C-alpha positions as CSV (number, residue, x, y, z in Angstrom):
1,X,0.0,0.0,0.0
2,X,1.5,3.3,-1.1
3,X,1.6,6.2,1.3
4,X,-1.0,8.1,-0.7
5,X,-3.5,5.2,-0.7
6,X,-3.0,4.9,3.0
7,X,-3.4,8.7,3.5
8,X,-6.7,8.7,1.4
9,X,-8.1,5.6,3.3
10,X,-7.4,7.2,6.7
11,X,-8.9,10.7,5.5
12,X,-11.9,9.0,4.2
13,X,-12.4,6.9,7.4
14,X,-12.2,10.0,9.5
15,X,-14.6,11.9,7.2
16,X,-17.2,9.1,7.2
17,X,-17.1,8.6,10.8
18,X,-17.8,12.3,11.3
19,X,-20.4,12.6,8.8
20,X,-22.2,9.4,9.3
21,X,-21.7,9.5,13.2
22,X,-22.3,5.8,14.2
23,X,-22.7,6.4,17.8
24,X,-25.0,9.2,17.4
25,X,-27.1,7.1,15.1
26,X,-27.1,4.3,17.7
27,X,-28.6,6.6,20.3
28,X,-31.4,7.6,18.0
29,X,-32.0,3.9,17.0
30,X,-32.1,2.9,20.7
31,X,-34.7,5.5,21.3
32,X,-36.8,4.5,18.3
33,X,-36.7,0.7,18.8
34,X,-37.5,0.4,22.6
35,X,-40.6,-1.6,21.8
36,X,-38.7,-4.0,19.4
37,X,-37.0,-7.3,20.2
38,X,-33.5,-8.0,19.3
39,X,-34.4,-10.1,16.2
40,X,-36.5,-7.2,14.9
41,X,-33.8,-4.6,15.7
42,X,-31.4,-6.8,13.9
43,X,-33.5,-7.0,10.8
44,X,-34.3,-3.2,10.7
45,X,-30.5,-2.4,11.2
46,X,-29.5,-4.9,8.3
47,X,-32.2,-3.4,6.0
48,X,-31.3,0.3,6.8
49,X,-27.6,-0.4,6.4
50,X,-28.0,-2.1,3.0
51,X,-30.3,0.6,1.7
52,X,-28.0,3.4,2.7
53,X,-25.0,1.5,1.2
54,X,-26.7,1.3,-2.1
55,X,-27.6,5.1,-2.0
56,X,-24.0,6.0,-1.1
57,X,-22.4,3.9,-3.6
58,X,-24.6,5.2,-6.4
59,X,-23.6,8.7,-5.3
60,X,-19.9,7.6,-5.3
61,X,-20.0,6.2,-8.8
62,X,-22.3,8.7,-10.5
63,X,-22.2,11.8,-8.3
64,X,-19.4,13.6,-10.1
65,X,-20.9,12.9,-13.5
66,X,-24.4,13.9,-12.5
67,X,-23.0,17.4,-11.3
68,X,-21.0,17.7,-14.5
69,X,-24.1,17.2,-16.5
70,X,-25.4,20.3,-14.9
71,X,-22.3,22.4,-15.7
72,X,-21.1,22.3,-12.0
73,X,-17.2,22.3,-12.1
74,X,-15.1,20.4,-9.7
75,X,-13.8,23.8,-8.2
76,X,-17.5,24.5,-7.4
77,X,-18.0,21.1,-6.0
78,X,-15.0,21.3,-3.8
79,X,-16.0,24.8,-2.5
80,X,-19.7,24.0,-1.9
81,X,-18.8,20.7,-0.4
82,X,-16.4,22.2,1.8
83,X,-18.8,24.7,3.0
84,X,-21.4,22.0,3.8
85,X,-18.9,19.9,5.7
86,X,-17.7,23.0,7.6
87,X,-21.2,23.7,8.8
88,X,-21.6,20.1,10.0
89,X,-18.2,20.2,11.7
90,X,-19.1,23.4,13.5
91,X,-22.3,21.8,14.7
92,X,-20.3,18.8,15.8
93,X,-17.8,20.9,17.7
94,X,-20.6,22.7,19.5
95,X,-22.6,19.4,19.8
96,X,-25.7,20.9,18.2
97,X,-28.3,18.9,16.3
98,X,-28.7,19.7,12.7
99,X,-30.3,18.1,9.5
100,X,-26.8,17.4,8.2
101,X,-26.1,14.3,10.3
102,X,-29.2,13.9,12.2
103,X,-33.0,14.1,11.9
104,X,-34.9,17.2,12.6
105,X,-37.5,17.6,15.2
106,X,-40.3,17.1,12.9
107,X,-38.6,13.9,11.3
108,X,-38.0,12.6,14.6
109,X,-41.6,13.1,15.7
110,X,-42.7,11.3,12.5
111,X,-40.3,8.4,12.9
112,X,-41.8,7.7,16.4
113,X,-45.1,6.8,14.7
114,X,-43.5,4.3,12.4
115,X,-43.2,0.6,12.9
116,X,-40.5,0.1,10.3
117,X,-37.7,2.9,10.5
118,X,-35.4,1.1,8.1
119,X,-35.8,3.4,5.2
120,X,-36.9,6.6,7.1
121,X,-35.1,7.8,9.2
122,X,-32.4,5.2,9.5
123,X,-31.1,4.8,5.8
124,X,-32.0,8.3,5.1
125,X,-31.3,10.7,6.4
126,X,-29.3,9.3,9.5
127,X,-26.8,7.1,7.4
128,X,-27.2,8.4,3.9
129,X,-27.7,12.1,4.8
130,X,-26.6,15.4,3.0
131,X,-23.2,15.2,5.0
132,X,-22.3,11.6,3.8
133,X,-23.5,12.0,0.5
134,X,-21.7,15.3,-0.2
135,X,-18.5,13.8,1.4
136,X,-18.3,10.8,-0.7
137,X,-18.9,12.7,-3.9
138,X,-16.2,15.1,-2.9
139,X,-13.7,12.4,-2.0
140,X,-14.3,10.6,-5.1
141,X,-13.9,13.7,-7.2
142,X,-10.5,14.3,-5.7
143,X,-9.1,11.0,-6.8
144,X,-9.1,11.9,-10.4
145,X,-8.8,8.6,-12.4
146,X,-6.8,6.7,-9.9
147,X,-8.8,3.5,-9.3
148,X,-6.8,2.5,-6.2
149,X,-7.7,5.7,-4.5
150,X,-11.4,5.1,-5.3
151,X,-11.3,1.5,-3.9
152,X,-9.6,2.9,-0.7
153,X,-12.6,5.4,-0.3
154,X,-15.1,2.8,-0.9
155,X,-13.4,0.4,1.4
156,X,-13.4,3.1,4.2
157,X,-17.1,3.6,3.6
158,X,-17.9,0.1,3.9
159,X,-15.7,-0.2,7.2
160,X,-17.8,2.6,8.7
161,X,-21.1,1.1,7.7
162,X,-20.0,-2.2,9.4
163,X,-19.0,-0.2,12.4
164,X,-22.4,1.5,12.2
165,X,-24.1,-1.8,12.0
166,X,-22.4,-3.1,15.2
167,X,-23.2,0.1,16.9
168,X,-26.9,-0.1,16.2
169,X,-26.9,-3.7,17.5
170,X,-25.1,-2.5,20.8
171,X,-26.7,0.8,21.1
172,X,-27.8,0.3,24.7
173,X,-24.4,-0.9,25.8
174,X,-22.6,1.9,24.1
175,X,-24.7,4.7,25.7
176,X,-24.2,3.1,29.0
177,X,-20.2,2.9,28.5
178,X,-19.6,6.2,26.9
179,X,-22.5,8.3,28.6
180,X,-23.3,11.6,27.3
181,X,-20.1,13.2,27.9
182,X,-18.1,10.5,26.2
183,X,-20.3,10.7,23.1
184,X,-19.8,14.5,23.2
185,X,-16.0,14.3,23.4
186,X,-16.0,12.0,20.4
187,X,-18.2,14.3,18.4
188,X,-16.1,17.3,19.1
189,X,-12.9,15.6,18.3
190,X,-14.1,14.5,14.9
191,X,-15.8,17.9,14.4
192,X,-12.5,19.6,14.8
193,X,-11.0,17.1,12.2
194,X,-13.9,17.6,9.7
195,X,-13.8,21.4,10.1
196,X,-10.2,21.5,9.2
197,X,-10.7,19.1,6.2
198,X,-13.6,21.3,5.0
199,X,-11.6,24.5,5.0
200,X,-9.0,22.7,3.0
201,X,-11.5,21.7,0.4
202,X,-12.8,25.3,0.3
203,X,-9.2,26.6,-0.1
204,X,-8.5,24.0,-3.0
205,X,-11.9,24.9,-4.7
206,X,-11.2,28.6,-4.6
207,X,-7.5,28.1,-5.9
208,X,-8.7,25.7,-8.6
209,X,-11.4,28.1,-9.8
210,X,-8.7,30.7,-10.9
211,X,-10.4,33.6,-8.9
212,X,-7.2,34.5,-7.2
213,X,-5.2,34.8,-10.4
214,X,-7.6,37.1,-12.2
């Protein structure tokens, strides 16, 4: 494994961990499945993870081409994606709930009335939300035509999805071990990392746009 592939993989892991937020999703999942047995929870978790995986892989493989068809340049994608991730990172640092990596108040209220939460809100918007979809399109776009880097990013995504699945099944235990403070500490640490990464994307996008040389 070359240093670039390793670096890309680690960067993708940190980004997906921040934008998908497995432990935060586990907390929501635990609250919405209090009346479900373990077998039912497992079925919902598997279905939600698989649906989210399909959605994110579609965005990974076609997102850049779709944006190009609308005349959106890579520079604009980097800048806009960086701004989106920056807002999410700021919310994570200050431990604020937003629609980027969590459900809104109205969405949570609607989810509480549903028996099957696999599609909504688990698959979307909790796992495959604006943050994770924007992140994977941006990360894949930054690889150019290097197939090995694309594989590293998709591999990182699948690893985080597996971690998310495990977190869903162990949601109650994770909450008990980490507590509110522990989960907030993790959120803040990865929020700082995501914020720095987002600013770098914005800088790269502005530099690539040629605005500074005009």
